VOGU-3710 file (C-alpha; in Angstrom, 3 decimals, decimal comma):
1> xxxxxxxxxx> 129,835/138,737/92,284  130,649/140,453/95,643  127,185/139,851/96,704  125,419/141,914/94,137  123,733/140,042/91,165  126,407/140,278/88,138  125,460/139,511/84,257  128,177/136,649/83,700  129,611/138,397/80,482  130,645/140,997/83,260
11> xxxxxxxxxx> 133,295/139,194/84,793  135,028/137,207/81,659  136,380/139,306/78,824  139,274/138,479/75,863  142,139/136,911/77,817  145,405/138,710/78,503  148,549/138,820/75,875  151,171/136,898/76,281  153,245/136,775/79,261  156,321/139,987/79,102
21> xxxxxxxxxx> 157,373/140,134/83,487  157,236/137,503/85,948  157,551/137,503/89,228  158,176/134,464/91,419  158,386/132,912/94,700  160,797/130,593/96,441  157,862/128,208/96,987  156,612/127,940/93,437  154,161/130,909/92,970  154,709/132,547/89,625
31> xxxxxxxxxx> 152,856/135,699/88,723  152,851/136,394/85,184  151,972/139,869/83,462  151,595/140,945/79,828  152,892/144,134/78,482  149,668/145,833/79,608  150,132/145,328/83,003  147,408/142,744/82,932  147,667/139,511/84,821  148,121/137,026/82,297
41> xxxxxxxxxx> 149,243/133,976/83,947  149,094/132,233/87,922  151,301/129,159/88,339  152,029/126,766/91,188  155,172/124,703/90,384  155,435/125,247/86,882  151,199/124,127/86,912  149,132/127,192/85,327  146,141/127,814/86,718  144,079/130,025/84,740
51> xxxxxxxxxx> 141,826/127,986/82,155  142,869/128,706/78,308  139,290/129,325/77,506  136,395/130,804/79,637  138,916/132,626/81,210  137,476/134,777/84,069  138,353/138,250/85,028  141,778/138,037/87,131  144,312/140,637/88,857  143,643/144,333/89,276
61> xxxxxxxxxx> 139,661/145,642/88,464  137,949/148,821/89,274  134,041/149,237/89,687  132,481/152,965/90,068  130,105/151,590/92,445  128,119/154,880/92,586  127,329/154,597/88,586  127,003/150,711/88,783  129,419/149,970/86,298  130,753/146,447/85,934
71> xxxxxxxxxx> 134,534/145,894/87,088  136,768/147,015/84,667  139,993/145,483/83,965  143,309/147,978/84,376  145,416/147,929/81,762  148,481/150,171/80,694  152,445/149,010/80,744  154,497/147,318/83,277  158,395/147,626/83,800  160,927/146,036/85,573
81> xxxxxxxxxx> 162,211/148,281/89,008  164,600/148,129/91,401  161,746/146,615/93,726  160,145/144,230/91,476  157,213/145,102/89,134  155,292/148,483/88,404  152,014/148,598/86,721  151,502/152,339/85,470  147,569/151,376/84,067  144,024/153,418/84,009
91> xxxxxxxxxx> 140,552/151,852/84,055  139,382/152,324/80,466  136,306/154,635/80,649  136,205/155,403/84,634  138,706/158,307/84,732  140,699/156,647/87,121  144,436/156,011/87,341  146,183/153,292/88,791  149,597/152,059/89,844  151,116/149,078/91,030
101> xxxxxxxxxx> 154,217/148,040/92,691  154,575/143,965/92,936  157,196/142,273/95,125  158,538/138,960/95,271  159,291/138,653/98,961  160,503/134,926/99,327  157,209/132,652/100,551  154,596/135,939/99,272  154,479/138,383/96,746  153,298/141,908/97,908
111> xxxxxxxxxx> 151,521/144,449/96,166  150,931/147,696/97,258  148,354/149,843/94,899  146,963/153,361/94,685  144,276/154,195/92,651  143,785/158,228/91,518  140,636/159,843/90,720  140,597/162,078/87,596  137,557/163,888/87,728  136,634/166,623/90,698
121> xxxxxxxxxx> 133,643/165,182/92,214  133,749/162,740/94,782  134,177/158,943/93,826  133,026/155,976/95,562  135,083/153,127/94,236  135,860/149,568/94,657  139,339/148,633/94,227  139,385/144,221/93,097  142,236/141,806/92,861  141,289/138,820/91,608
131> xxxxxxxxxx> 142,770/135,211/91,250  141,473/131,432/89,989  140,542/128,888/91,738  142,978/125,849/91,744  141,809/122,975/90,033  139,565/119,809/91,762  136,996/120,263/94,421  137,304/123,694/96,135  136,603/124,612/99,734  136,179/128,095/101,432
141> xxxxxxxxxx> 136,749/128,188/105,077  134,718/131,281/107,095  136,893/130,275/110,183  139,824/127,301/110,622  137,062/124,828/111,590  134,155/125,962/110,136  134,123/125,160/106,017  132,007/125,089/103,024  132,049/123,553/99,478  133,087/126,510/97,075
151> xxxxxxxxxx> 129,925/125,429/94,837  126,790/127,513/93,898  126,012/131,126/92,536  126,704/132,826/95,912  129,514/134,846/97,554  131,490/132,920/100,043  133,149/135,035/103,130  133,365/135,502/106,287  131,643/139,124/106,801  130,420/141,157/109,496
161> xxxxxxxxxx> 128,017/144,236/108,308  128,266/147,993/108,440  126,415/150,956/106,655  129,264/151,350/104,509  130,580/150,339/101,173  129,409/148,673/98,122  127,449/146,172/99,836  127,205/146,972/103,665  129,907/143,751/104,135  133,375/143,507/105,189
171> xxxxxxxxxx> 135,533/140,797/106,285  136,244/139,772/110,040  139,769/138,212/109,177  142,912/139,772/107,555  143,415/136,726/105,564  141,829/134,422/103,366  142,422/131,228/101,108  140,464/128,993/98,591  141,979/124,965/98,593  141,282/122,257/96,012
181> xxxxxxxxxx> 144,420/120,180/94,675  146,677/123,530/95,453  145,574/126,590/97,574  146,016/130,339/97,075  145,654/132,902/99,711  145,231/136,820/99,947  145,816/139,285/103,021  146,162/142,702/103,971  148,144/144,261/106,547  146,409/144,654/109,929
191> xxxxxxxxxx> 148,241/147,833/110,663  146,453/149,558/107,534  143,103/149,796/108,212  140,429/149,607/105,161  136,797/148,409/104,097  137,843/144,989/102,683  136,384/141,941/101,899  138,291/138,767/100,914  135,391/136,200/99,688  135,255/133,824/96,520
201> xxxxxxxxxx> 132,733/133,381/93,716  132,808/129,817/92,863  130,534/130,460/89,735  133,267/132,094/88,525  136,106/130,011/89,630  137,608/133,788/91,409  138,989/134,082/94,752  139,408/138,308/95,029  139,739/141,008/98,039  137,602/144,075/97,537
211> xxxxxxxxxx> 138,196/147,339/99,091  135,765/150,256/99,174  137,318/153,491/98,700  136,364/157,209/98,835  138,126/158,901/96,462  137,610/162,841/97,571  139,599/166,121/97,750  138,485/166,313/101,075  141,073/163,735/102,628  143,885/166,809/102,383
221> xxxxxxxxxx> 146,438/164,206/103,338  145,842/162,447/99,671  143,649/164,383/97,807  141,630/162,487/95,326  143,687/159,461/95,920  144,010/156,289/97,937  146,416/153,238/98,602  146,381/150,250/100,112  148,223/147,186/100,436  147,710/143,337/100,127
231> xxxxxxxxxx> 149,687/140,124/99,921  148,948/136,741/97,761  150,890/133,216/98,644  150,181/129,851/98,351  148,662/127,613/101,293  148,893/124,216/102,008  145,936/122,568/100,762  145,239/120,359/103,472  145,337/122,504/106,177  143,662/125,486/104,139
241> xxxxxxxxxx> 142,719/128,720/106,608  144,954/127,162/109,070  147,885/127,132/106,536  146,729/130,826/105,441  147,009/131,919/109,088  150,445/130,596/109,855  151,837/131,922/106,681  150,114/135,074/107,668  152,159/135,120/110,946  155,298/134,566/109,138
251> xxxxxxxxxx> 154,533/137,336/106,927  153,901/139,602/109,614  155,777/138,425/112,777  155,687/142,209/114,465  151,383/142,149/114,389  151,515/139,016/116,990  154,592/139,860/119,022  154,496/138,596/122,795  155,504/141,845/124,723  153,629/140,995/128,568
261> xxxxxxxxxx> 156,386/139,505/130,010  153,896/137,735/132,641  150,823/136,368/132,307  147,724/136,239/134,889  144,228/137,564/135,735  141,998/140,700/134,962  140,611/142,219/138,061  138,884/145,574/137,832  138,398/148,219/140,113  138,913/148,359/144,242
271> xxxxxxxxxx> 142,340/148,323/145,920  143,708/144,752/145,917  144,729/145,359/149,557  141,281/144,734/150,329  142,014/141,272/148,824  143,901/139,068/151,153  144,488/136,308/148,916  144,953/138,251/145,605  147,979/136,222/144,615  146,466/132,880/144,997
281> xxxxxxxxxx> 143,774/134,379/142,831  146,290/134,755/140,169  145,368/138,857/139,683  148,155/140,288/137,672  146,485/142,899/135,468  144,244/145,463/137,585  142,161/147,816/135,567  140,665/150,656/137,282  142,378/151,009/140,526  140,829/153,175/143,146
291> xxxxxxxxxx> 142,809/155,822/143,313  147,290/156,574/143,945  146,786/154,148/147,000  145,672/150,985/145,074  148,409/151,599/142,538  150,993/152,203/145,297  149,778/148,773/146,384  149,815/147,144/143,335  153,583/148,872/142,520  154,530/147,333/145,838
301> xxxxxxxxxx> 153,515/143,780/144,788  154,257/143,391/141,129  150,440/144,037/139,723  150,154/146,025/136,355  147,815/148,805/137,041  145,744/150,373/134,296  143,992/153,211/134,419  140,425/153,349/133,212  139,228/155,389/130,366  136,231/155,664/127,993
311> xxxxxxxxxx> 137,871/157,384/125,257  135,965/158,080/122,336  132,589/159,078/123,779  131,952/162,295/125,971  129,471/160,997/129,099  126,580/163,330/130,048  123,616/163,209/132,517  120,135/163,251/129,790  118,128/163,345/132,399  114,872/161,800/133,446
321> xxxxxxxxxx> 112,450/159,782/131,254  109,725/157,317/131,774  111,009/155,157/129,113  114,165/154,888/126,781  114,436/158,146/125,158  114,644/158,280/121,241  117,582/159,496/119,324  116,309/162,682/119,141  115,520/163,235/122,744  118,887/161,757/123,335
331> xxxxxxxxxx> 120,552/164,469/120,952  118,564/167,453/122,261  119,507/166,488/125,803  123,227/166,802/124,868  122,950/169,407/122,916  121,395/171,399/126,058  124,735/171,136/127,381  127,299/171,520/124,566  125,822/174,561/123,315  124,868/176,255/127,010
341> xxxxxxxxxx> 126,142/179,717/127,497  126,678/178,227/131,293  127,733/175,093/131,316  127,943/174,450/135,157  124,353/175,505/135,540  123,294/172,695/132,551  125,632/170,538/135,109  123,893/171,226/138,256  120,795/171,436/137,333  120,808/167,671/137,228
351> xxxxxxxxxx> 119,680/165,667/140,507  122,054/164,992/143,041  122,552/161,348/142,761  123,479/161,911/138,873  126,779/160,498/137,702  127,138/163,585/135,540  126,548/166,257/138,118  128,637/164,137/140,787  131,526/164,127/138,366  131,503/167,696/138,068
361> xxxxxxxxxx> 131,194/168,409/141,504  134,468/166,341/142,359  136,133/168,294/139,536  135,101/171,668/141,299  136,002/169,740/144,930  139,548/169,221/143,266  140,519/171,936/141,208  138,165/174,540/142,579  135,135/176,503/140,806  137,131/178,670/138,463
371> xxxxxxxxxx> 139,576/175,532/137,019  136,584/173,388/136,525  134,701/175,856/134,876  137,502/176,716/132,329  137,989/172,751/132,124  134,305/171,889/131,398  134,227/174,952/128,591  137,382/173,525/127,038  136,174/169,760/126,777  133,026/170,905/125,222
381> xxxxxxxxxx> 134,562/173,018/123,026  136,786/170,010/121,770  133,857/167,830/121,798  131,750/169,979/119,468  135,057/170,031/117,131  135,004/166,125/116,967  131,527/165,232/117,295  131,038/162,361/114,596  128,207/163,758/112,442  125,264/161,085/110,997
391> xxxxxxxxxx> 124,279/161,280/107,495  121,574/164,240/108,575  124,790/166,249/110,204  123,459/165,516/113,729  125,411/164,459/116,989  125,509/160,621/117,440  124,518/159,830/121,109  124,358/156,060/122,132  125,408/154,196/125,066  121,894/155,130/126,517
401> xxxxxxxxxx> 121,833/153,770/130,392  119,475/154,090/133,595  121,256/152,268/136,496  120,194/152,586/139,516  123,439/153,769/140,814  123,310/156,374/138,182  120,791/158,395/139,430  117,967/156,374/139,379  116,152/153,488/136,815  113,974/156,806/135,367
411> xxxxxxxxxx> 117,610/158,800/135,063  119,431/158,506/132,236  122,987/158,943/130,568  124,341/158,967/127,351  127,627/159,363/125,409  128,375/161,485/122,510  130,638/159,534/120,095  133,718/161,655/119,128  136,386/161,631/116,029  139,403/161,153/118,136
421> xxxxxxxxxx> 141,232/161,696/115,356  144,450/163,248/116,905  145,292/165,002/114,156  142,056/167,251/114,154  142,995/170,844/115,906  141,482/171,475/118,972  139,972/167,950/118,991  138,656/165,839/121,661  141,679/163,505/121,000  143,989/165,768/121,482
431> xxxxxxxxxx> 142,220/166,678/124,914  142,173/163,465/125,987  145,661/163,341/126,021  146,793/166,617/127,519  143,755/167,279/129,799  142,905/163,856/131,361  145,032/160,799/130,468  148,461/162,876/131,269  147,768/164,594/133,888  146,538/161,466/135,644
441> xxxxxxxxxx> 149,861/159,881/135,152  151,252/162,993/136,873  148,691/163,223/139,631  149,511/159,376/140,404  153,285/159,936/140,170  153,007/163,038/142,781  151,136/160,925/145,129  153,942/158,072/144,951  152,229/155,497/142,737  153,138/154,903/139,433
451> xxxxxxxxxx> 150,205/153,729/136,692  151,490/150,576/134,394  149,484/151,555/131,395  145,536/152,830/130,371  142,850/150,366/130,027  140,344/151,107/127,244  136,367/150,692/127,757  133,961/149,526/125,176  136,443/149,439/122,383  134,462/147,628/120,149
461> xxxxxxxxxx> 131,067/150,102/121,090  131,013/152,407/117,956  133,533/150,345/115,489  130,630/150,460/112,736  129,862/154,216/113,595  129,922/156,294/110,456  131,246/159,794/110,460  130,182/162,099/107,640  131,637/165,314/109,355  133,372/166,244/105,829
471> xxxxxxxxxx> 135,885/168,329/107,385  137,690/165,713/109,699  138,275/163,422/106,461  141,153/166,483/106,509  142,819/164,179/109,075  142,637/160,946/108,098  145,945/159,064/107,413  144,047/155,815/106,076  141,675/155,613/103,286  138,020/156,917/103,141
481> xxxxxxxxxx> 135,304/154,952/102,262  132,085/155,506/101,564  128,249/155,187/102,762  126,316/152,551/101,152  123,206/154,683/100,730  124,039/157,618/99,200  127,871/156,677/98,539  129,539/160,224/100,421  132,652/160,022/101,728  132,882/158,777/105,642
491> xxxxxxxxxx> 135,076/157,265/108,654  134,413/154,330/110,091  134,488/154,383/114,131  137,120/151,734/113,643  139,255/154,123/111,582  138,863/156,471/114,136  139,851/154,110/117,241  142,448/153,224/114,943  144,363/156,977/114,872  144,220/157,283/118,304
501> xxxxxxxxxx> 145,033/154,234/119,441  148,363/153,904/117,468  149,627/157,626/118,744  148,085/156,616/122,121  150,387/153,008/121,788  153,264/155,436/120,887  153,271/157,331/123,770  153,138/154,616/125,988  155,488/152,473/124,355  157,894/155,875/124,926
511> xxxxxxxxxx> 157,244/155,495/128,704  157,590/151,807/128,747  154,231/151,382/129,687  151,406/149,100/128,431  148,033/148,844/126,623  144,564/147,146/127,533  141,468/147,436/126,085  137,891/145,926/126,448  137,219/144,414/123,044  134,333/141,915/123,720
521> xxxxxxxxxx> 132,465/142,012/119,984  135,391/143,601/117,970  133,867/143,274/114,676  136,908/144,652/112,512  140,914/142,936/112,646  142,555/145,982/112,548  144,447/147,761/115,917  144,418/144,314/117,584  148,286/144,357/117,476  148,530/147,665/119,405
531> xxxxxxxxxx> 147,169/146,265/122,649  149,739/144,527/124,937  146,453/142,479/126,430  142,931/142,091/125,049  140,291/141,757/127,734  136,879/139,912/127,174  134,509/140,890/129,562  132,085/138,804/127,901  131,353/136,950/124,205  134,278/135,052/125,120
541> xxxxxxxx> 133,027/131,988/123,571  132,269/133,845/120,698  134,611/136,554/120,086  137,785/134,666/121,872  138,637/132,338/118,944  138,167/135,363/116,864  140,391/137,728/118,727  143,260/135,085/119,570
//
């Protein structure tokens, strides 16, 4: 169960009591709850799906991962409220409170759940919601074209990997279903990033959602508690995951809104004035135009111009190495700049052809030495506040490159991954807004050119990176998760990017501008709806269908 060897007895228990409250959709799905708030009935068109005997655990379950507890059924009381049913419960023996608001919404049932820790120490918790398989020969869909028989002693799921959560796996889709004679689906909204799995356990006949949650005082906006949201709905068994997807699009139409009025091709760099037949080539979205003249040409010819930005990473020269630097060497080289008394001296000590040095020399040429030095000092201070730390407390330097045109094949550059959550005081996220992106728009405007938005590069690169910096947890708007190895609370790179990108999108929308990203291998399902265009530089055959 959930990729963990689990004694069968832990997944079965005494059946719930008689149904005391019921919620039903307009298309024949009904959930019934006993007086203790336990899920007691799952019916389709009046036909009960829960077996009368040997009933698997269903409804809300909680597991203490650090203590290696079994899944525990939440129970307490349920009452009717204006919006549906409110279950106020606890997880016996785990010192956890659970509140769940259920509401019937026509074609689905929405569930809002909050879990709260009653202990003082940090907790690593998995919250489950489980449903029974429909009767008949069951099928699991990994995608809309790939299926597997839902049989055997396995956990079925469309997973990617990350070194966080109960088992280092998370779902790549926000929805999933199991189908037999009938079909049921579970889904989460894409605008609320959590570490989740939608999966099936054939040997017990359970379709379930699992959410890995860290409960800690460090999440200052919601200390010692976490919330998540999901939906339960009926699918067409003939179409399986295609039906689950179609229903999902109907439930969350705002996440699939087409905002760009025109369709066309993505072209990078340069000035389209130098391409005499660019209109015949279908170029419409210009990524990284070469200065104000190129943007002005785009403005005059109906082409959308996007300033290039590699936002979450701080770029720097690392120096000369005969072979690829080790993580320790890359980190030490980055620290020499970040901890230098005179950053300018370090920047200019690089060879003349080094990209980092040339970028700084461009700053001095554009704003003068005094202003350039002040800019770099402020930037470094923001990076030091926001650097995402690994489990040993070290900054994380990646994307190591030794391009000939960046200084030579023996010259290496690297990028320190930052937590750019805009709520980190004095952090790199706010620095990007105030000192890089906004001034770029203004400088183009002063030169008679109007950028149409921003193009974020390497959007997927650090999605799986974990930030162990405990101080950064205070900025989180969404639930933290925990490291697989030692259960410490962490923030994933994907959630970090979501928080900053959501604020960027809000600012761009206010100015009538657009957002694009290079998402060649985005492993998570979140943030896609924030993008007006989804660029794929490579990996089109594999990533394209999933991102679509």
